[in-house]
LUMVEXDREN-942301 format. One record per residue (C-alpha): residue in one letter; x, z, y; residue number from 1. Coordinates in nm, 3 decimals, padded with zeros to 5 digits, always signed. Each point is the difference from the previous one (the first is absolute). Layout:
# residues N
R  res       xx       zz       yy    n
R    A        X        Z        Y  NUM
...
***
This chain:
# residues 416
R  res       xx       zz       yy    n
R    M  +07.886  +12.521  +10.275    1
R    S  +00.161  +00.307  -00.067    2
R    D  +00.043  -00.036  -00.361    3
R    E  +00.192  -00.333  +00.075    4
R    K  +00.245  +00.168  +00.198    5
R    E  +00.089  +00.251  -00.324    6
R    I  +00.080  -00.279  -00.243    7
R    D  +00.404  -00.025  -00.054    8
R    Y  +00.037  -00.384  +00.104    9
R    S  +00.369  +00.039  -00.081   10
R    L  +00.204  -00.058  -00.293   11
R    A  +00.017  +00.343  -00.145   12
R    N  -00.426  -00.101  -00.080   13
R    P  +00.075  -00.175  -00.341   14
R    D  -00.336  -00.153  +00.121   15
R    T  +00.171  -00.176  +00.290   16
R    L  +00.305  -00.165  -00.248   17
R    T  -00.258  -00.093  -00.259   18
R    K  -00.256  -00.214  +00.261   19
R    Y  +00.374  -00.210  +00.138   20
R    R  +00.097  -00.083  -00.338   21
R    V  -00.397  -00.158  -00.073   22
R    A  +00.046  -00.192  +00.322   23
R    A  +00.312  -00.122  -00.094   24
R    T  -00.094  -00.071  -00.346   25
R    I  -00.243  -00.261  +00.160   26
R    S  +00.210  -00.067  +00.282   27
R    E  +00.278  -00.122  -00.282   28
R    K  -00.264  -00.195  -00.210   29
R    V  -00.151  -00.189  +00.315   30
R    L  +00.338  -00.085  +00.120   31
R    A  +00.071  -00.115  -00.340   32
R    A  -00.317  -00.226  -00.028   33
R    V  +00.042  -00.131  +00.336   34
R    T  +00.359  -00.109  -00.073   35
R    K  -00.180  -00.213  -00.296   36
R    L  -00.234  -00.166  +00.298   37
R    C  +00.316  -00.090  +00.201   38
R    I  +00.032  -00.360  -00.096   39
R    A  +00.106  -00.291  +00.183   40
R    G  -00.314  -00.186  +00.153   41
R    E  -00.186  +00.318  +00.009   42
R    K  -00.155  +00.096  +00.327   43
R    I  +00.128  +00.318  +00.122   44
R    V  -00.398  +00.129  +00.116   45
R    S  -00.147  +00.012  -00.375   46
R    I  +00.313  +00.123  -00.103   47
R    C  -00.086  +00.320  +00.246   48
R    Q  -00.310  -00.028  -00.068   49
R    Q  +00.024  +00.077  -00.404   50
R    G  +00.234  +00.258  +00.031   51
R    D  -00.213  +00.167  +00.275   52
R    K  -00.272  -00.028  -00.311   53
R    L  +00.187  +00.141  -00.234   54
R    I  +00.137  +00.315  +00.203   55
R    E  -00.362  +00.032  +00.045   56
R    E  -00.127  -00.023  -00.351   57
R    E  +00.323  +00.231  -00.157   58
R    T  -00.073  +00.274  +00.282   59
R    T  -00.362  +00.032  -00.103   60
R    K  +00.064  +00.047  -00.371   61
R    V  +00.216  +00.341  +00.116   62
R    Y  -00.125  +00.350  +00.138   63
R    R  -00.377  -00.099  +00.023   64
R    G  -00.118  +00.307  +00.192   65
R    T  +00.231  -00.096  +00.273   66
R    K  -00.101  -00.205  +00.275   67
R    L  +00.331  -00.026  +00.173   68
R    K  +00.191  -00.264  -00.181   69
R    G  +00.098  -00.371  -00.002   70
R    F  +00.238  -00.144  +00.185   71
R    A  +00.338  +00.113  +00.137   72
R    H  +00.089  -00.342  +00.133   73
R    P  -00.213  -00.346  -00.035   74
R    T  +00.158  -00.270  -00.201   75
R    T  +00.301  -00.170  +00.224   76
R    V  +00.202  -00.324  -00.128   77
R    S  +00.236  -00.108  +00.293   78
R    P  +00.177  -00.314  +00.015   79
R    S  +00.398  -00.075  -00.036   80
R    S  +00.046  +00.089  +00.365   81
R    Y  -00.245  +00.302  +00.078   82
R    I  +00.162  +00.360  +00.058   83
R    T  -00.348  +00.180  +00.001   84
R    P  -00.263  -00.053  -00.256   85
R    Y  -00.268  -00.313  +00.089   86
R    T  -00.410  +00.044  -00.118   87
R    P  -00.175  -00.336  +00.162   88
R    L  -00.324  -00.059  +00.071   89
R    T  -00.235  -00.207  -00.184   90
R    S  -00.136  -00.052  +00.315   91
R    D  +00.268  -00.201  +00.144   92
R    S  +00.017  -00.321  -00.162   93
R    A  +00.350  -00.021  +00.066   94
R    E  +00.147  +00.299  -00.127   95
R    A  -00.251  -00.021  -00.353   96
R    N  +00.148  -00.289  -00.079   97
R    I  +00.352  +00.052  +00.006   98
R    E  +00.120  -00.025  -00.378   99
R    L  +00.339  +00.155  -00.172  100
R    Q  +00.283  -00.252  -00.032  101
R    P  +00.230  -00.028  -00.324  102
R    G  +00.320  +00.218  +00.068  103
R    E  -00.141  +00.158  +00.262  104
R    L  +00.077  +00.430  +00.078  105
R    V  -00.308  +00.181  +00.045  106
R    K  -00.040  +00.355  +00.021  107
R    I  -00.377  +00.157  -00.160  108
R    Q  -00.031  +00.346  +00.136  109
R    L  -00.330  +00.193  -00.090  110
R    G  -00.093  +00.344  -00.065  111
R    A  -00.287  +00.204  -00.150  112
R    Q  -00.113  +00.426  +00.080  113
R    V  -00.121  +00.255  -00.174  114
R    D  -00.198  +00.264  +00.233  115
R    G  +00.262  -00.118  +00.268  116
R    F  +00.286  -00.027  -00.202  117
R    G  +00.133  -00.330  +00.041  118
R    S  +00.258  -00.169  -00.171  119
R    I  +00.153  -00.355  +00.160  120
R    V  +00.199  -00.238  -00.180  121
R    C  +00.199  -00.307  +00.109  122
R    D  +00.177  -00.247  -00.185  123
R    T  +00.187  -00.379  +00.060  124
R    V  -00.032  -00.258  -00.231  125
R    V  +00.064  -00.389  -00.003  126
R    V  -00.288  -00.189  -00.096  127
R    P  +00.022  -00.229  -00.297  128
R    S  -00.140  -00.291  +00.004  129
R    K  -00.333  -00.095  -00.208  130
R    D  +00.042  -00.041  -00.357  131
R    Q  +00.377  +00.021  +00.010  132
R    A  +00.189  +00.281  -00.146  133
R    Q  +00.239  +00.165  +00.295  134
R    D  +00.393  -00.064  -00.106  135
R    A  +00.284  +00.257  +00.142  136
R    I  -00.028  +00.073  +00.341  137
R    T  +00.334  -00.122  +00.210  138
R    G  +00.123  -00.015  +00.266  139
R    R  -00.054  +00.133  +00.395  140
R    T  -00.362  +00.100  -00.192  141
R    A  +00.204  +00.225  -00.221  142
R    D  +00.265  +00.191  +00.233  143
R    L  -00.351  +00.057  +00.206  144
R    L  -00.180  +00.151  -00.294  145
R    L  +00.302  +00.197  -00.166  146
R    A  +00.132  +00.167  +00.356  147
R    T  -00.402  +00.091  +00.048  148
R    H  -00.006  +00.167  -00.392  149
R    Y  +00.322  +00.174  +00.068  150
R    A  -00.029  +00.124  +00.372  151
R    N  -00.322  +00.168  -00.134  152
R    E  +00.149  +00.130  -00.298  153
R    L  +00.247  +00.142  +00.223  154
R    L  -00.256  +00.151  +00.286  155
R    L  -00.200  +00.151  -00.320  156
R    R  +00.286  +00.169  -00.082  157
R    L  +00.065  +00.135  +00.347  158
R    M  -00.382  +00.129  +00.082  159
R    V  +00.170  +00.250  -00.276  160
R    P  +00.014  +00.400  +00.167  161
R    P  +00.395  +00.037  -00.057  162
R    G  +00.058  +00.240  -00.298  163
R    L  -00.321  -00.017  -00.118  164
R    L  +00.126  -00.168  -00.326  165
R    A  +00.288  +00.201  -00.037  166
R    S  +00.140  +00.118  -00.290  167
R    G  +00.255  +00.244  -00.100  168
R    S  +00.093  +00.347  +00.121  169
R    D  -00.215  +00.205  +00.225  170
R    E  +00.256  -00.011  +00.250  171
R    E  +00.072  -00.413  -00.083  172
R    K  -00.359  -00.046  +00.069  173
R    A  +00.006  +00.232  +00.292  174
R    K  +00.268  -00.234  +00.173  175
R    A  -00.183  -00.329  -00.107  176
R    A  -00.321  +00.129  +00.188  177
R    A  +00.242  +00.092  +00.298  178
R    V  +00.045  -00.340  +00.031  179
R    K  -00.123  -00.134  +00.360  180
R    P  -00.292  -00.309  -00.096  181
R    P  +00.130  -00.340  +00.132  182
R    T  -00.107  -00.079  +00.387  183
R    Q  -00.214  -00.305  +00.017  184
R    S  +00.282  -00.157  +00.134  185
R    K  +00.213  +00.031  -00.333  186
R    I  -00.296  -00.146  -00.135  187
R    T  +00.022  -00.289  +00.167  188
R    S  +00.330  -00.040  -00.012  189
R    L  +00.020  +00.001  -00.404  190
R    L  -00.306  -00.240  +00.007  191
R    E  +00.186  -00.229  +00.218  192
R    K  +00.296  -00.004  -00.253  193
R    V  -00.212  -00.099  -00.281  194
R    A  -00.138  -00.298  +00.268  195
R    K  +00.321  -00.119  +00.081  196
R    T  +00.091  -00.027  -00.349  197
R    Y  -00.253  -00.218  -00.065  198
R    E  +00.018  -00.194  +00.347  199
R    V  -00.363  +00.084  +00.096  200
R    N  -00.074  +00.286  +00.261  201
R    I  -00.256  +00.298  +00.053  202
R    V  -00.330  -00.120  +00.162  203
R    E  -00.020  +00.226  +00.307  204
R    S  -00.154  +00.315  +00.063  205
R    T  -00.138  -00.004  -00.378  206
R    T  -00.139  +00.369  -00.019  207
R    S  -00.096  +00.244  -00.292  208
R    W  -00.247  +00.248  +00.062  209
R    L  -00.134  +00.353  -00.093  210
R    F  -00.329  -00.048  -00.153  211
R    D  -00.264  +00.275  -00.037  212
R    R  -00.392  -00.012  -00.074  213
R    N  -00.176  -00.256  +00.180  214
R    E  +00.321  -00.098  +00.169  215
R    I  +00.329  -00.277  -00.041  216
R    E  +00.173  +00.087  +00.315  217
R    G  +00.097  +00.363  +00.049  218
R    K  +00.181  +00.186  +00.197  219
R    K  +00.317  -00.075  -00.176  220
R    K  +00.125  -00.324  -00.001  221
R    I  +00.357  -00.193  -00.150  222
R    V  +00.040  -00.317  +00.221  223
R    I  +00.290  -00.249  -00.142  224
R    A  +00.202  -00.240  +00.281  225
R    P  -00.186  +00.182  +00.265  226
R    A  -00.107  -00.269  +00.292  227
R    E  +00.126  +00.133  +00.340  228
R    G  -00.238  +00.305  +00.128  229
R    T  -00.086  +00.048  -00.329  230
R    K  +00.068  +00.321  -00.234  231
R    G  -00.077  +00.161  -00.301  232
R    D  -00.117  +00.411  -00.034  233
R    G  +00.077  +00.216  -00.265  234
R    T  +00.166  +00.047  -00.395  235
R    P  -00.172  -00.039  -00.335  236
R    E  -00.121  +00.346  -00.144  237
R    V  -00.111  +00.146  -00.390  238
R    G  -00.409  -00.043  +00.034  239
R    E  -00.034  -00.269  +00.221  240
R    V  -00.083  -00.398  -00.063  241
R    W  +00.123  -00.307  +00.118  242
R    G  -00.081  -00.322  +00.101  243
R    V  +00.394  -00.162  -00.093  244
R    E  +00.060  -00.356  +00.145  245
R    V  +00.284  -00.239  +00.012  246
R    G  +00.010  -00.302  +00.132  247
R    M  +00.246  -00.324  +00.017  248
R    S  +00.084  -00.325  +00.152  249
R    L  +00.165  -00.328  -00.045  250
R    G  -00.060  +00.010  +00.382  251
R    S  +00.165  +00.189  +00.259  252
R    G  -00.267  +00.317  -00.099  253
R    K  -00.143  -00.030  +00.366  254
R    D  -00.346  -00.041  +00.057  255
R    K  -00.210  -00.189  +00.204  256
R    A  -00.436  -00.043  +00.016  257
R    I  -00.159  -00.205  -00.149  258
R    D  -00.238  -00.187  +00.133  259
R    Q  -00.344  +00.084  -00.189  260
R    R  -00.263  +00.281  +00.085  261
R    A  +00.093  +00.324  -00.171  262
R    T  -00.247  +00.066  -00.296  263
R    L  +00.093  +00.331  -00.120  264
R    L  -00.072  +00.311  +00.179  265
R    R  -00.068  +00.344  -00.089  266
R    R  -00.196  +00.291  +00.167  267
R    T  +00.245  +00.249  +00.227  268
R    N  -00.111  +00.347  +00.063  269
R    N  -00.100  -00.023  +00.326  270
R    T  -00.328  +00.102  +00.038  271
R    Y  -00.213  -00.215  +00.260  272
R    I  -00.398  -00.063  +00.027  273
R    L  -00.003  -00.374  +00.006  274
R    K  -00.284  -00.132  +00.248  275
R    S  -00.149  -00.275  -00.206  276
R    Q  -00.273  +00.097  -00.294  277
R    T  +00.184  -00.330  -00.160  278
R    A  +00.363  +00.212  +00.061  279
R    R  -00.123  +00.288  -00.180  280
R    K  -00.159  -00.165  -00.247  281
R    T  +00.292  -00.187  -00.134  282
R    L  +00.271  +00.270  +00.111  283
R    S  -00.211  +00.272  -00.272  284
R    T  -00.013  -00.315  -00.269  285
R    I  +00.367  +00.004  -00.016  286
R    Q  +00.025  +00.383  +00.026  287
R    T  -00.212  +00.015  -00.318  288
R    K  +00.137  -00.274  -00.199  289
R    F  +00.351  +00.021  +00.132  290
R    S  +00.071  +00.325  +00.141  291
R    H  +00.344  -00.043  +00.165  292
R    F  +00.176  -00.193  -00.175  293
R    P  +00.086  -00.375  +00.072  294
R    F  -00.342  -00.277  -00.026  295
R    S  -00.027  -00.362  +00.036  296
R    L  -00.197  -00.189  +00.258  297
R    R  -00.108  -00.201  -00.304  298
R    Q  -00.172  +00.305  -00.174  299
R    L  -00.164  +00.067  +00.306  300
R    E  -00.161  -00.370  -00.023  301
R    E  -00.062  +00.049  -00.353  302
R    E  -00.217  +00.350  +00.072  303
R    G  -00.180  -00.168  +00.265  304
R    G  -00.069  -00.337  -00.020  305
R    D  -00.004  -00.071  +00.375  306
R    T  +00.269  +00.047  +00.279  307
R    K  -00.144  +00.272  +00.192  308
R    Y  +00.247  +00.205  -00.161  309
R    K  +00.259  -00.159  +00.268  310
R    V  -00.187  +00.179  +00.281  311
R    G  +00.061  +00.339  -00.160  312
R    V  +00.369  -00.054  -00.138  313
R    Y  +00.094  -00.136  +00.364  314
R    E  -00.154  +00.289  +00.147  315
R    G  +00.162  +00.192  -00.252  316
R    V  +00.355  -00.106  +00.060  317
R    R  -00.053  +00.042  +00.393  318
R    Q  -00.069  +00.370  +00.036  319
R    G  +00.255  +00.062  -00.257  320
R    V  -00.224  +00.118  -00.320  321
R    L  +00.115  -00.311  -00.175  322
R    R  +00.347  -00.118  -00.053  323
R    Q  +00.161  -00.384  -00.073  324
R    Y  +00.273  -00.098  -00.180  325
R    E  +00.144  -00.314  +00.189  326
R    L  +00.149  -00.220  -00.263  327
R    V  +00.426  -00.062  +00.047  328
R    G  +00.180  -00.199  -00.169  329
R    D  +00.361  -00.117  -00.008  330
R    K  +00.118  -00.097  +00.310  331
R    E  +00.205  -00.281  -00.185  332
R    G  -00.309  -00.122  -00.218  333
R    A  +00.259  +00.166  -00.288  334
R    P  -00.151  +00.099  -00.332  335
R    V  -00.055  +00.390  -00.010  336
R    A  +00.003  +00.217  -00.349  337
R    R  -00.185  +00.350  +00.061  338
R    L  -00.112  +00.329  -00.266  339
R    L  -00.177  +00.270  +00.080  340
R    T  -00.004  +00.303  -00.239  341
R    T  -00.246  +00.280  -00.003  342
R    L  +00.209  +00.340  -00.082  343
R    A  -00.026  +00.373  -00.063  344
R    I  +00.294  +00.238  +00.040  345
R    T  -00.075  +00.273  -00.252  346
R    K  +00.277  +00.259  -00.113  347
R    N  +00.098  -00.226  -00.269  348
R    G  +00.064  -00.243  +00.242  349
R    I  -00.152  -00.387  +00.033  350
R    S  -00.365  -00.037  -00.118  351
R    K  -00.100  -00.409  +00.061  352
R    L  -00.357  +00.016  +00.078  353
R    G  -00.030  -00.382  +00.030  354
R    A  +00.285  -00.239  -00.057  355
R    P  +00.053  -00.383  -00.018  356
R    P  +00.153  -00.075  -00.376  357
R    A  +00.334  -00.017  +00.026  358
R    L  +00.201  -00.288  +00.023  359
R    D  +00.078  -00.208  -00.287  360
R    L  +00.337  -00.011  +00.069  361
R    S  +00.119  -00.270  -00.271  362
R    K  -00.219  -00.292  +00.169  363
R    V  +00.169  +00.081  +00.337  364
R    Q  +00.331  -00.150  +00.027  365
R    S  +00.266  +00.064  +00.248  366
R    D  +00.344  -00.018  +00.046  367
R    K  +00.021  +00.284  +00.271  368
R    K  -00.003  +00.324  -00.145  369
R    V  +00.036  +00.439  +00.149  370
R    T  +00.367  +00.151  -00.007  371
R    D  -00.019  +00.212  +00.261  372
R    E  +00.095  +00.332  -00.161  373
R    E  -00.206  +00.227  +00.175  374
R    I  -00.345  -00.228  -00.128  375
R    L  +00.063  -00.003  -00.362  376
R    K  +00.103  +00.320  +00.053  377
R    I  -00.387  +00.051  +00.156  378
R    L  -00.184  -00.210  -00.250  379
R    E  +00.125  +00.142  -00.312  380
R    Q  -00.182  +00.295  +00.085  381
R    P  -00.332  +00.096  -00.140  382
R    L  -00.319  +00.005  +00.183  383
R    S  -00.086  +00.284  -00.162  384
R    K  +00.076  +00.325  -00.287  385
R    N  +00.044  -00.131  -00.349  386
R    K  -00.244  +00.294  -00.177  387
R    G  +00.111  -00.130  -00.363  388
R    K  -00.329  -00.124  -00.134  389
R    S  -00.037  -00.297  +00.238  390
R    K  -00.099  -00.297  -00.123  391
R    N  +00.305  -00.194  +00.124  392
R    K  +00.207  +00.231  -00.191  393
R    K  +00.336  -00.261  -00.010  394
R    K  -00.145  -00.288  +00.099  395
R    K  +00.070  -00.007  +00.360  396
R    K  +00.370  +00.092  +00.061  397
R    P  +00.139  -00.353  +00.093  398
R    A  +00.300  +00.160  +00.160  399
R    K  +00.227  -00.361  -00.053  400
R    K  -00.255  -00.171  +00.211  401
R    P  +00.244  -00.230  +00.243  402
R    A  -00.218  +00.117  +00.286  403
R    G  -00.041  +00.356  -00.112  404
R    G  -00.345  -00.053  -00.002  405
R    G  -00.122  +00.241  -00.246  406
R    D  -00.382  -00.022  -00.091  407
R    D  -00.250  +00.232  +00.134  408
R    D  -00.263  +00.048  -00.220  409
R    A  +00.160  +00.379  -00.108  410
R    E  -00.148  +00.112  +00.294  411
R    E  -00.397  +00.008  -00.222  412
R    S  +00.100  +00.432  -00.137  413
R    D  -00.338  +00.231  +00.066  414
R    D  +00.094  +00.142  +00.369  415
R    E  -00.193  +00.323  +00.031  416
***
């Protein structure tokens, strides 16, 4: 144990960043594969199973000497009005038979981890009909997707510490660095301007978390549009990894509990010796296979082949060593869009460690556009320093876009 304590798991250790990036490559690859599976008529549970199988297959190919690898988040496919990730059980016939509907907005969330360094991604896609090419996306669906896209681009840029990418004289750089980072209420107000432009609402209490080794809900968090009694804590700094999330709704943005069993759980940091042998065995399986990352009850079903694990899960939740994520949806049953990006903040700016693919703006058409000068100015800012040798070179400089949506691939420079 003493040797493990001496290992530097921060981003100052190049191996840490490498492991995050390997996990990110897997997450993005599986996300792309799962997106192709999301076709009208397909069962959600089947899609989740196939996604989980891909994560397991891909993680076994890397770092063969590392036992701690696998899931940072199971594959979840959330129906249109769901806010939280949804992963149905095969043992529940009603859930197991839920099929995707044509034109439905679904949220795909999943993640891989290597040596405890997890990369979680979430994308929102429109379900295409079987054997039919998807037309251009228009109307309120387009409004929702564009609002989520630009709000995400805005939030990513607000994660960059002030002055980090400043150029000019030493005096100019010092002046830029002296600017205070935006408060969380300021962040919310800026994102609300984007939401208002597209006549949508931010999903209440959308939260971005500080990540760490074996931890996806760290000591800092940014809460957008916080509900009463909730608030964020802390500001982003160099050397940190964050899971940055944006959620938008065609409804009010308020949420309500969905009357379905919680099937997504994770191990907490609480310690308690569970009384029954079955419960202890279940907890041991969870610890070995998933560490402190989220998992699906479906995965325990497939692992054990019986229902004995339910006793262990029940006792674990009751004693606080397991946390279950309750299912929550839009209060009005309106469509919801979400994006989640795992990123690192380095001395050179933002480096994505797992992100949804960029929205194809040519296929999403709306008569609305961002015109607020403050937001447009932020959207024009880069995410990282341009090192000159970047493979992107002149490729990404869309300053003339009406919504200021400068593309976000410029951050691919080496960071440390």
